[in-house]
C-alpha positions, -999 to 999 in steps of 0.1 A, spaced: 0 0 0 29 24 8 43 18 -27 10 26 -43 7 59 -23 42 68 -32 36 61 -69 3 81 -68 21 110 -52 48 109 -79 22 108 -106 3 137 -91 35 157 -87 44 150 -124 10 161 -136 11 193 -114 46 201 -127 36 197 -163 4 218 -158 24 246 -142 49 245 -171 20 249 -195 5 278 -176 39 295 -174 44 291 -212 10 308 -218 17 336 -194 51 342 -210 36 344 -245 9 367 -233 34 391 -217 60 390 -244 37 395 -273 6 410 -257 -30 401 -266 -35 433 -285 -6 425 -308 -16 389 -316 -6 380 -351 -38 384 -369 -20 376 -402 -24 340 -391 -62 342 -393 -80 332 -425 -105 357 -439 -133 334 -427 -120 334 -391 -113 371 -391 -148 378 -402 -163 356 -375 -143 373 -347 -157 403 -329 -191 401 -346 -219 384 -327 -213 391 -290 -235 362 -281 -209 337 -295 -187 327 -266 -166 300 -284 -155 292 -319 -145 258 -333 -112 264 -350 -84 246 -368 -49 253 -356 -23 245 -383 12 240 -370 44 252 -388 63 219 -383 62 186 -365 84 199 -336 114 177 -345 145 184 -364 178 167 -372 186 135 -355 154 135 -335 134 137 -367 154 109 -383 149 87 -353 112 93 -351 108 84 -388 129 53 -384 108 42 -354 77 48 -373 89 28 -403 98 -1 -380 63 -1 -365 46 -3 -399 34 -37 -412 51 -52 -442 18 -51 -461 15 -14 -455 51 -7 -467 46 -29 -498 13 -10 -507 32 23 -503 60 10 -525 36 0 -553 19 35 -552 49 57 -545 76 37 -564 111 42 -550 102 73 -530 106 74 -492 79 51 -478 76 70 -446 76 108 -444 71 137 -421 33 137 -428 31 103 -411 43 117 -378 16 127 -353 10 163 -343 37 173 -318 23 167 -283 40 197 -268 22 219 -294 -11 204 -284 -3 209 -247 7 246 -252 -26 253 -271 -47 235 -244 -27 254 -218 -45 286 -231 -77 270 -219 -89 259 -253 -105 225 -255 -88 200 -279 -113 181 -302 -94 162 -329 -59 161 -345 -49 154 -381 -13 142 -386 -15 146 -423 -28 182 -421 -4 188 -391 -34 205 -375 -58 201 -346 -93 215 -339 -102 232 -307 -131 250 -290 -117 285 -281 -128 319 -270 -117 350 -289 -91 358 -261 -77 323 -264 -76 325 -302 -55 357 -299 -30 339 -275 -29 308 -298 -21 330 -328 8 345 -309 24 311 -304 56 308 -326 48 273 -339 13 282 -351 11 287 -388 -26 294 -395 -60 296 -378 -93 289 -395 -129 281 -386 -138 245 -388 -161 241 -418 -198 237 -410 -191 244 -373 -220 258 -352 -208 286 -329 -215 282 -292 -237 310 -280 -243 323 -245 -270 302 -228 -280 281 -259 -258 254 -273 -260 248 -311 -282 278 -318 -278 287 -355 
């Protein structure tokens, strides 16, 4: 029983430490860039048009496209090698038939970098889905959170999720 309590304390401490690091990252971004100076050039026209309009809308469903996979050099090579080793022979043979002699495993096969997801959720936005091939993830976020997300250096572009229904004050899913 003592070992279980010790292990639970370590797990709780690790979770708390990670959460504190996420909050610190968000605070640093907010102070170094400032909410008023968020990089609105990262907004698509569709998102820019939706922001600041209907005051009853409290959250938007957005795509956050990331600039890279978060890995470079030897770490990237190692991740690609690990991924290739984990693929079935059938999968690699299918790719060889379609792609020819090209690399059978590429950067698009790597998942979205977990630290990027953690930093975006650290703003308070709620993670919905991730797409490794788009190198993007969808989130529910307020306008303030969107401004902070746009200021993150690894964020490439922000867009509304197509067909999304904005969440309004008091009524969910109201058109």
